[in-house]
C-alpha positions as CSV (number, residue, x, y, z in Angstrom):
1,M,90.1,117.9,144.3
2,S,86.9,117.3,145.2
3,W,83.6,118.1,143.4
4,T,82.0,120.7,145.6
5,P,78.3,121.6,144.8
6,E,79.2,125.0,143.4
7,R,81.9,122.9,141.3
8,E,79.3,120.8,139.9
9,T,76.8,123.5,138.9
10,Q,79.6,125.0,137.2
11,L,80.1,121.7,135.4
12,R,76.3,121.5,134.4
13,E,76.5,125.1,133.1
14,L,79.5,124.9,130.9
15,W,78.8,121.1,129.8
16,N,75.4,122.3,128.6
17,A,77.3,125.5,127.1
18,G,78.6,122.9,124.9
19,L,82.1,123.3,125.9
20,S,84.6,120.6,125.4
21,A,85.6,118.6,128.5
22,S,89.2,119.8,128.1
23,R,88.0,123.7,128.1
24,I,85.7,122.9,131.2
25,A,88.5,121.5,133.1
26,A,90.9,124.5,132.1
27,E,87.5,126.6,133.6
28,I,86.8,124.9,136.8
29,G,90.8,124.5,137.4
30,S,92.9,122.0,139.3
31,T,91.0,118.9,137.5
32,T,91.6,117.0,134.3
33,R,89.8,116.4,131.3
34,N,89.1,112.5,132.3
35,A,87.5,113.8,135.5
36,V,85.4,116.1,134.1
37,I,84.1,113.4,131.8
38,G,83.5,111.1,134.6
39,K,81.7,113.2,136.8
40,A,79.6,114.3,133.7
41,H,78.5,110.7,133.1
42,R,77.9,110.0,136.9
43,L,75.6,113.2,136.8
44,G,73.9,111.8,133.7
45,L,74.7,114.6,131.7
46,S,74.0,112.9,128.3
47,G,73.7,114.4,125.0
48,R,76.1,117.6,124.4
49,A,74.4,121.0,123.2
50,T,76.0,122.5,120.4
51,R,78.3,125.5,121.4
52,K,77.0,129.0,120.4
53,G,78.3,130.4,117.4
54,G,80.3,127.4,116.2
55,G,79.8,124.2,114.0
56,G,78.2,124.9,110.5
57,S,80.1,125.4,107.3
58,K,83.2,128.1,107.0
59,G,83.8,130.1,104.4
60,G,81.2,128.5,102.2
61,M,82.7,125.2,101.6
62,R,80.5,122.1,101.5
63,L,81.3,118.5,102.5
64,V,81.9,116.3,99.7
65,S,82.1,112.4,100.2
66,R,85.1,111.1,98.5
67,V,84.5,108.6,95.7
68,S,87.5,105.9,95.0
69,S,88.2,105.3,91.6
70,P,87.6,102.1,90.2
71,R,90.1,99.2,90.5
72,P,91.9,97.9,87.1
73,P,91.1,94.2,86.7
74,R,93.2,91.7,88.0
75,A,95.3,90.2,85.5
76,Q,95.0,86.4,84.9
77,I,97.8,84.6,86.2
78,R,97.9,81.2,84.4
79,P,100.0,78.6,86.2
80,R,102.4,76.8,84.0
81,Y,103.9,73.3,84.4
82,I,107.4,73.0,86.0
83,E,109.4,69.7,85.9
84,P,109.6,68.5,89.4
85,V,113.0,68.2,90.6
86,E,114.0,64.8,91.8
87,R,116.9,63.9,94.0
88,S,119.8,64.1,91.6
89,E,123.6,64.5,91.4
90,N,122.8,68.2,92.5
91,A,121.9,67.4,96.0
92,V,124.3,68.8,98.5
93,S,125.0,68.6,102.2
94,L,124.8,71.3,104.8
95,E,128.6,71.7,104.7
96,E,128.7,71.8,100.7
97,L,125.7,74.4,100.8
98,S,126.5,77.8,99.3
99,D,124.6,80.9,98.3
100,K,123.9,79.8,94.8
101,H,122.2,76.3,95.8
102,C,118.8,76.0,96.3
103,K,118.1,75.3,99.9
104,W,115.0,73.2,99.7
105,P,115.7,70.2,102.4
106,L,115.2,66.7,100.8
107,G,114.9,63.9,103.6
108,D,115.2,63.6,107.3
109,P,117.4,66.0,109.1
110,R,118.2,63.3,111.9
111,T,119.5,61.1,109.3
112,R,122.6,60.9,107.3
113,D,120.7,60.8,104.2
114,F,119.7,64.5,104.6
115,H,120.4,67.0,101.8
116,F,119.2,70.1,100.2
117,C,118.2,70.5,96.6
118,G,121.3,72.0,95.1
119,T,120.1,73.1,91.9
120,E,120.6,76.7,91.0
121,R,118.8,79.0,92.9
122,M,116.4,81.5,91.1
123,E,117.8,85.3,91.5
124,G,116.4,86.7,94.8
125,M,115.0,83.7,96.1
126,S,116.1,80.7,98.5
127,Y,115.0,78.2,95.9
128,C,115.2,76.8,92.6
129,E,112.3,77.5,90.1
130,Y,110.4,74.2,91.2
131,H,110.4,74.6,94.7
132,C,109.8,78.5,94.5
133,A,106.6,76.9,92.9
134,V,105.7,74.8,95.5
135,A,107.0,77.1,98.4
136,Y,104.9,80.2,97.0
137,Q,101.5,80.0,95.7
138,V,99.6,83.3,94.4
139,P,97.0,83.6,97.0
140,Q,93.5,83.2,95.9
141,R,90.5,85.9,96.2
142,R,88.0,84.7,98.9
143,D,85.3,84.8,96.5
144,E,87.4,82.2,94.1
145,A,88.8,80.0,97.1
146,R,85.9,78.6,98.2
147,P,83.1,76.6,96.2
148,P,79.5,78.2,96.6
149,A,77.7,76.8,98.8
150,E,74.9,73.9,97.9
151,K,71.5,74.5,98.2
152,P,69.6,72.5,100.8
153,N,67.9,69.3,99.7
154,S,64.3,70.3,99.9
155,D,63.3,66.3,101.0
156,A,66.0,66.2,103.4
157,A,65.3,69.3,105.4
158,N,61.6,68.3,106.1
159,W,62.4,64.6,107.5
């Protein structure tokens, strides 16, 4: 489809009347919404006129901004000390490893001395209580994670 002067005039009229690009494309025929938008842009047709008879509030309804309810305060989680697990008689090789064992690797996998923790794992986890505490940490809030920035030394700033 080519844009003839008649089609451009029709586009300008419909655009200024506030019709949507989809509606204009349907009125002109054999063109797409995107072609209408592109041509309107190239013609410099900016700032849409409001559609006559449209808009405004319907049925006396008013727009109300939504206000979110306040969040409950976060529970303070206090870390508890867990006795570290050292390599013990619980250590198991890959062949001995089962679903009930802690799968925390111990040592270098390239050596014969490589084993897994082997302590009884926590329900629903891959590791024992100690290794879960090492592997999974409660994320800190951003404002708690970083110490506050220090004020610059006024003497150092004026050197």
